[in-house]
C-alpha positions as a LaTeX table, in Angstrom:
\begin{tabular}{lrrr}
\hline
Residue & $x$ (\AA) & $y$ (\AA) & $z$ (\AA) \\
\hline
Unk1 & 47.09 & $-5.38$ & 19.63 \\
Unk2 & 50.51 & $-4.16$ & 20.74 \\
Unk3 & 50.80 & $-0.40$ & 21.15 \\
Unk4 & 54.25 & 1.17 & 21.39 \\
Unk5 & 54.41 & 4.30 & 23.54 \\
Unk6 & 56.82 & 7.23 & 23.36 \\
Unk7 & 56.53 & 10.12 & 25.81 \\
Unk8 & 57.90 & 13.66 & 25.91 \\
Unk9 & 59.46 & 13.63 & 29.42 \\
Unk10 & 59.61 & 17.44 & 29.50 \\
Unk11 & 55.87 & 17.89 & 28.97 \\
Unk12 & 54.00 & 18.70 & 32.17 \\
Unk13 & 51.54 & 15.90 & 32.89 \\
Unk14 & 53.34 & 13.29 & 30.79 \\
Unk15 & 53.69 & 10.70 & 33.56 \\
Unk16 & 50.00 & 10.76 & 34.65 \\
Unk17 & 48.98 & 10.57 & 30.98 \\
Unk18 & 51.26 & 7.56 & 30.48 \\
Unk19 & 49.71 & 5.79 & 33.46 \\
Unk20 & 46.22 & 6.60 & 32.23 \\
Unk21 & 46.93 & 5.35 & 28.73 \\
Unk22 & 48.42 & 2.06 & 29.96 \\
Unk23 & 45.38 & 1.47 & 32.17 \\
Unk24 & 42.97 & 2.26 & 29.31 \\
Unk25 & 44.81 & 0.00 & 26.86 \\
Unk26 & 44.88 & $-2.87$ & 29.38 \\
Unk27 & 41.15 & $-2.47$ & 30.03 \\
Unk28 & 40.47 & $-2.91$ & 26.31 \\
Unk29 & 42.76 & $-5.91$ & 25.83 \\
Unk30 & 45.71 & $-4.09$ & 24.28 \\
Unk31 & 49.34 & $-4.49$ & 25.34 \\
Unk32 & 51.51 & $-1.44$ & 25.99 \\
Unk33 & 55.17 & $-1.58$ & 24.88 \\
Unk34 & 57.36 & 1.25 & 26.18 \\
Unk35 & 60.38 & 2.62 & 24.42 \\
Unk36 & 63.60 & 2.74 & 26.46 \\
Unk37 & 63.31 & 6.42 & 27.47 \\
Unk38 & 59.63 & 6.06 & 28.37 \\
Unk39 & 60.38 & 3.02 & 30.55 \\
Unk40 & 63.03 & 5.04 & 32.35 \\
Unk41 & 60.49 & 7.85 & 32.93 \\
Unk42 & 58.11 & 5.29 & 34.42 \\
Unk43 & 60.86 & 4.04 & 36.75 \\
Unk44 & 61.09 & 0.67 & 35.00 \\
Unk45 & 64.00 & $-1.23$ & 33.46 \\
Unk46 & 64.05 & $-2.52$ & 29.93 \\
Unk47 & 61.92 & $-1.10$ & 27.18 \\
Unk48 & 62.32 & $-1.42$ & 23.41 \\
Unk49 & 64.37 & 1.07 & 21.35 \\
Unk50 & 61.93 & 3.19 & 19.33 \\
Unk51 & 63.88 & 2.39 & 16.16 \\
Unk52 & 62.88 & $-1.29$ & 16.66 \\
Unk53 & 59.16 & $-0.65$ & 17.20 \\
Unk54 & 58.27 & $-1.92$ & 13.72 \\
Unk55 & 59.31 & $-5.41$ & 14.86 \\
Unk56 & 57.28 & $-5.37$ & 18.09 \\
Unk57 & 54.15 & $-3.19$ & 17.80 \\
Unk58 & 51.13 & $-2.67$ & 15.55 \\
Unk59 & 50.68 & 1.03 & 16.35 \\
Unk60 & 52.86 & 3.71 & 17.93 \\
Unk61 & 51.33 & 6.24 & 20.33 \\
Unk62 & 53.22 & 9.48 & 20.95 \\
Unk63 & 52.39 & 11.48 & 24.10 \\
Unk64 & 53.12 & 15.20 & 23.99 \\
Unk65 & 52.20 & 17.55 & 21.16 \\
Unk66 & 53.00 & 18.32 & 17.54 \\
Unk67 & 56.66 & 18.97 & 18.39 \\
Unk68 & 56.89 & 15.59 & 20.10 \\
Unk69 & 55.45 & 13.94 & 16.98 \\
Unk70 & 58.15 & 15.54 & 14.83 \\
Unk71 & 60.85 & 14.32 & 17.21 \\
Unk72 & 59.29 & 10.84 & 17.26 \\
Unk73 & 59.61 & 10.64 & 13.47 \\
Unk74 & 63.40 & 10.62 & 13.78 \\
Unk75 & 63.35 & 8.16 & 16.71 \\
Unk76 & 61.04 & 5.67 & 15.00 \\
Unk77 & 63.13 & 5.44 & 11.85 \\
Unk78 & 61.61 & 3.39 & 9.03 \\
Unk79 & 58.22 & 2.88 & 10.70 \\
Unk80 & 55.31 & 2.66 & 8.23 \\
Unk81 & 52.59 & 1.58 & 10.62 \\
Unk82 & 49.97 & 3.95 & 12.10 \\
Unk83 & 51.27 & 6.59 & 14.50 \\
Unk84 & 48.83 & 8.25 & 16.91 \\
Unk85 & 49.49 & 11.51 & 18.69 \\
Unk86 & 47.97 & 12.11 & 22.13 \\
Unk87 & 48.19 & 15.78 & 22.96 \\
Unk88 & 48.78 & 16.70 & 26.57 \\
Unk89 & 46.71 & 19.86 & 26.41 \\
Unk90 & 44.69 & 21.05 & 23.40 \\
Unk91 & 44.29 & 19.21 & 20.10 \\
Unk92 & 47.11 & 19.78 & 17.60 \\
Unk93 & 47.32 & 19.35 & 13.83 \\
Unk94 & 49.26 & 16.08 & 14.17 \\
Unk95 & 47.53 & 14.58 & 17.19 \\
Unk96 & 44.69 & 12.09 & 17.22 \\
Unk97 & 43.11 & 13.00 & 20.56 \\
Unk98 & 43.75 & 14.80 & 23.84 \\
Unk99 & 44.77 & 13.36 & 27.18 \\
Unk100 & 41.19 & 13.42 & 28.47 \\
Unk101 & 40.08 & 11.01 & 25.71 \\
Unk102 & 42.31 & 8.05 & 26.58 \\
Unk103 & 39.50 & 5.55 & 27.06 \\
Unk104 & 37.88 & 6.60 & 23.78 \\
Unk105 & 41.25 & 6.19 & 22.08 \\
Unk106 & 41.93 & 2.73 & 23.56 \\
Unk107 & 38.43 & 1.50 & 22.68 \\
Unk108 & 38.82 & 2.72 & 19.08 \\
Unk109 & 42.12 & 0.86 & 18.71 \\
Unk110 & 40.71 & $-2.37$ & 20.14 \\
Unk111 & 37.67 & $-2.20$ & 17.85 \\
Unk112 & 39.53 & $-1.01$ & 14.75 \\
Unk113 & 37.54 & 2.24 & 14.55 \\
Unk114 & 40.23 & 4.45 & 13.06 \\
Unk115 & 41.72 & 5.46 & 9.73 \\
Unk116 & 45.17 & 6.55 & 8.64 \\
Unk117 & 46.12 & 9.71 & 6.81 \\
Unk118 & 49.16 & 9.02 & 4.63 \\
Unk119 & 51.54 & 12.00 & 4.79 \\
Unk120 & 54.33 & 12.81 & 2.37 \\
Unk121 & 57.86 & 13.01 & 3.76 \\
Unk122 & 60.77 & 15.04 & 2.42 \\
Unk123 & 64.23 & 13.60 & 1.93 \\
Unk124 & 67.01 & 16.18 & 2.00 \\
Unk125 & 70.61 & 15.45 & 1.07 \\
Unk126 & 73.43 & 17.87 & 1.90 \\
Unk127 & 76.22 & 17.72 & $-0.68$ \\
Unk128 & 79.66 & 19.06 & 0.21 \\
Unk129 & 82.85 & 18.78 & $-1.78$ \\
Unk130 & 84.82 & 15.72 & $-0.76$ \\
Unk131 & 82.31 & 14.63 & 1.92 \\
Unk132 & 79.64 & 11.88 & 1.56 \\
Unk133 & 76.12 & 13.29 & 1.33 \\
Unk134 & 74.07 & 13.43 & 4.54 \\
Unk135 & 70.44 & 12.36 & 4.09 \\
Unk136 & 67.67 & 13.51 & 6.47 \\
Unk137 & 63.88 & 12.92 & 6.55 \\
Unk138 & 61.35 & 15.66 & 7.34 \\
Unk139 & 57.59 & 15.60 & 7.93 \\
Unk140 & 56.93 & 19.36 & 8.00 \\
Unk141 & 59.68 & 21.25 & 6.27 \\
Unk142 & 63.32 & 21.92 & 5.62 \\
Unk143 & 64.66 & 25.45 & 6.05 \\
Unk144 & 67.81 & 27.17 & 4.84 \\
Unk145 & 68.23 & 30.49 & 6.65 \\
Unk146 & 70.80 & 33.06 & 7.66 \\
Unk147 & 73.15 & 32.09 & 10.46 \\
Unk148 & 74.76 & 34.43 & 12.98 \\
Unk149 & 74.68 & 37.48 & 10.72 \\
Unk150 & 71.67 & 39.76 & 10.66 \\
Unk151 & 72.02 & 40.40 & 6.94 \\
Unk152 & 69.90 & 39.02 & 4.12 \\
Unk153 & 71.32 & 35.98 & 2.35 \\
Unk154 & 71.40 & 35.15 & $-1.35$ \\
Unk155 & 69.80 & 31.80 & $-2.22$ \\
Unk156 & 69.58 & 30.10 & $-5.59$ \\
Unk157 & 66.71 & 27.66 & $-6.14$ \\
Unk158 & 66.53 & 25.20 & $-9.02$ \\
Unk159 & 63.61 & 22.89 & $-9.78$ \\
Unk160 & 64.38 & 19.75 & $-11.81$ \\
Unk161 & 67.65 & 21.32 & $-12.86$ \\
Unk162 & 66.06 & 24.56 & $-14.10$ \\
Unk163 & 66.65 & 27.91 & $-12.40$ \\
Unk164 & 63.60 & 29.06 & $-10.45$ \\
Unk165 & 64.94 & 32.22 & $-8.82$ \\
Unk166 & 67.79 & 33.90 & $-6.99$ \\
Unk167 & 66.28 & 35.05 & $-3.70$ \\
Unk168 & 67.45 & 37.77 & $-1.35$ \\
Unk169 & 65.76 & 36.92 & 1.94 \\
Unk170 & 66.21 & 35.80 & 5.52 \\
Unk171 & 65.89 & 32.25 & 4.24 \\
Unk172 & 63.72 & 29.76 & 2.39 \\
Unk173 & 61.31 & 26.98 & 3.42 \\
Unk174 & 60.41 & 23.87 & 1.43 \\
Unk175 & 57.32 & 22.38 & 3.08 \\
Unk176 & 55.04 & 19.38 & 2.66 \\
Unk177 & 51.23 & 19.76 & 2.83 \\
Unk178 & 51.53 & 18.70 & 6.50 \\
Unk179 & 54.07 & 21.48 & 7.06 \\
Unk180 & 51.87 & 24.08 & 5.37 \\
Unk181 & 50.24 & 24.74 & 8.76 \\
Unk182 & 53.60 & 25.27 & 10.49 \\
Unk183 & 56.58 & 27.55 & 9.73 \\
Unk184 & 55.55 & 28.08 & 6.10 \\
Unk185 & 52.18 & 29.45 & 7.21 \\
Unk186 & 53.79 & 31.95 & 9.60 \\
Unk187 & 56.03 & 33.08 & 6.70 \\
Unk188 & 52.98 & 33.80 & 4.53 \\
Unk189 & 52.63 & 30.46 & 2.74 \\
Unk190 & 49.28 & 28.87 & 1.75 \\
Unk191 & 47.32 & 26.24 & 3.61 \\
Unk192 & 47.35 & 22.93 & 1.75 \\
Unk193 & 45.16 & 19.86 & 2.22 \\
Unk194 & 47.25 & 16.92 & 3.55 \\
Unk195 & 46.43 & 14.67 & 0.60 \\
Unk196 & 47.60 & 17.10 & $-2.07$ \\
Unk197 & 50.55 & 15.78 & $-4.10$ \\
Unk198 & 52.54 & 19.02 & $-3.84$ \\
Unk199 & 55.34 & 20.88 & $-2.06$ \\
Unk200 & 55.44 & 24.59 & $-1.33$ \\
Unk201 & 58.49 & 26.87 & $-1.51$ \\
Unk202 & 58.13 & 29.91 & 0.77 \\
Unk203 & 60.72 & 32.69 & 1.10 \\
Unk204 & 61.24 & 34.13 & 4.61 \\
Unk205 & 61.02 & 37.94 & 4.66 \\
Unk206 & 62.11 & 38.39 & 1.01 \\
Unk207 & 63.69 & 41.68 & $-0.06$ \\
Unk208 & 61.22 & 41.92 & $-2.96$ \\
Unk209 & 57.48 & 41.75 & $-2.24$ \\
Unk210 & 56.96 & 40.09 & $-5.64$ \\
Unk211 & 58.70 & 36.94 & $-4.37$ \\
Unk212 & 55.78 & 34.80 & $-3.22$ \\
Unk213 & 55.23 & 31.17 & $-2.25$ \\
Unk214 & 55.21 & 28.66 & $-5.09$ \\
Unk215 & 53.30 & 25.37 & $-5.06$ \\
Unk216 & 54.83 & 22.63 & $-7.20$ \\
Unk217 & 54.33 & 18.93 & $-7.87$ \\
Unk218 & 55.83 & 16.60 & $-5.28$ \\
Unk219 & 57.68 & 14.64 & $-7.95$ \\
Unk220 & 59.93 & 17.69 & $-8.34$ \\
Unk221 & 63.54 & 17.83 & $-7.18$ \\
Unk222 & 64.40 & 21.14 & $-5.50$ \\
Unk223 & 68.01 & 22.27 & $-5.15$ \\
Unk224 & 69.08 & 25.02 & $-2.75$ \\
Unk225 & 72.51 & 26.65 & $-2.83$ \\
Unk226 & 74.41 & 29.87 & $-2.29$ \\
Unk227 & 77.62 & 31.11 & $-3.84$ \\
Unk228 & 77.54 & 34.44 & $-1.97$ \\
Unk229 & 80.58 & 34.27 & 0.31 \\
Unk230 & 79.73 & 37.65 & 1.85 \\
Unk231 & 76.56 & 36.15 & 3.34 \\
Unk232 & 78.66 & 33.83 & 5.48 \\
Unk233 & 77.54 & 30.38 & 6.66 \\
Unk234 & 73.84 & 29.58 & 6.89 \\
Unk235 & 71.82 & 27.13 & 8.99 \\
Unk236 & 69.89 & 24.24 & 7.48 \\
Unk237 & 67.21 & 22.82 & 9.78 \\
Unk238 & 64.83 & 19.88 & 9.44 \\
Unk239 & 61.48 & 20.11 & 11.26 \\
Unk240 & 63.08 & 22.61 & 13.63 \\
Unk241 & 65.84 & 20.17 & 14.62 \\
Unk242 & 69.10 & 18.76 & 13.23 \\
Unk243 & 70.69 & 22.13 & 12.48 \\
Unk244 & 73.55 & 21.85 & 9.97 \\
Unk245 & 76.00 & 24.62 & 9.15 \\
Unk246 & 75.98 & 25.32 & 5.41 \\
Unk247 & 78.92 & 27.03 & 3.74 \\
Unk248 & 78.95 & 28.83 & 0.37 \\
Unk249 & 79.34 & 26.20 & $-2.34$ \\
Unk250 & 77.38 & 23.52 & $-0.46$ \\
Unk251 & 74.29 & 22.17 & $-2.21$ \\
Unk252 & 71.05 & 20.80 & $-0.75$ \\
Unk253 & 68.81 & 18.49 & $-2.76$ \\
Unk254 & 65.21 & 18.08 & $-1.58$ \\
Unk255 & 62.75 & 15.51 & $-2.95$ \\
Unk256 & 59.86 & 13.29 & $-1.93$ \\
Unk257 & 60.99 & 10.46 & 0.33 \\
Unk258 & 60.42 & 6.84 & $-0.71$ \\
Unk259 & 58.47 & 6.14 & 2.49 \\
Unk260 & 55.47 & 7.87 & 4.05 \\
Unk261 & 54.20 & 8.75 & 7.52 \\
Unk262 & 50.90 & 7.12 & 8.51 \\
Unk263 & 49.03 & 9.40 & 10.88 \\
Unk264 & 46.25 & 7.70 & 12.83 \\
Unk265 & 42.88 & 9.45 & 12.86 \\
Unk266 & 39.91 & 8.54 & 15.06 \\
Unk267 & 36.42 & 8.44 & 13.58 \\
Unk268 & 34.89 & 11.90 & 13.31 \\
Unk269 & 38.15 & 13.84 & 13.31 \\
Unk270 & 39.34 & 15.75 & 10.26 \\
Unk271 & 41.96 & 18.21 & 9.03 \\
Unk272 & 39.28 & 20.82 & 8.40 \\
Unk273 & 37.95 & 20.53 & 11.93 \\
Unk274 & 41.49 & 21.06 & 13.22 \\
Unk275 & 41.84 & 24.13 & 10.99 \\
Unk276 & 38.65 & 25.66 & 12.35 \\
Unk277 & 39.72 & 25.00 & 15.92 \\
Unk278 & 43.39 & 25.95 & 15.76 \\
Unk279 & 42.92 & 29.02 & 13.54 \\
Unk280 & 39.73 & 30.04 & 15.34 \\
Unk281 & 37.66 & 30.30 & 12.21 \\
Unk282 & 34.04 & 31.29 & 12.87 \\
Unk283 & 31.09 & 31.27 & 10.49 \\
Unk284 & 28.55 & 34.02 & 10.11 \\
\hline
\end{tabular}
């Protein structure tokens, strides 16, 4: 089995974890393939561009944390093979194991003792007058929020061409079930099981307390826009990256992407276990 490796070079302990993973994979008969940036971190020449991993590896392993996984999504491009996250620290929602479980991880890969959790992706297209649409993929969420001004912004949301609401808020989040444990949760949105075929729309600090999160089918097309020129430009972000300046009159279309993200899970791990651990839930 060929295992492609991407590393967050800014994460403390990334280089020792890389060395440990390569040794564990070799011991279990697996071949490590480094992406270009990871090879550079290891002081080696060569490496394979992450965008070409689908041609060279069976599984991708991402060393870092949940944020590194989100960044890896954009680097990997159209990669529909299993992606494993190895957290340098404590277990995250998107990671398969921690950096003290490298031998367990390598053995599970070699013996095929893992499953994949298929995660929905969002595809967002920014439409501007006279400019070709920009299309971006998100695993967690897309966010349209106020820019430099401290004032509330006016946002119009349509679902399948029908008006949902005109919001006055700091912004709005459209999240996948995977993203329900991220920004949407901190804004008061619900927790959603990863396999649910839904999206959630969550306003950020709405002016009216009656404006709550809405869960809708993931075959819906959501359109975000603003005609309020007094609000000024806003910022559109995808998984906390790729910030795009949005002017009044611009339109953002959000829908389910044609491809999915295949998150590798080791035997015995589950979303509910991660919830209990990360949210510190305790029984009676």
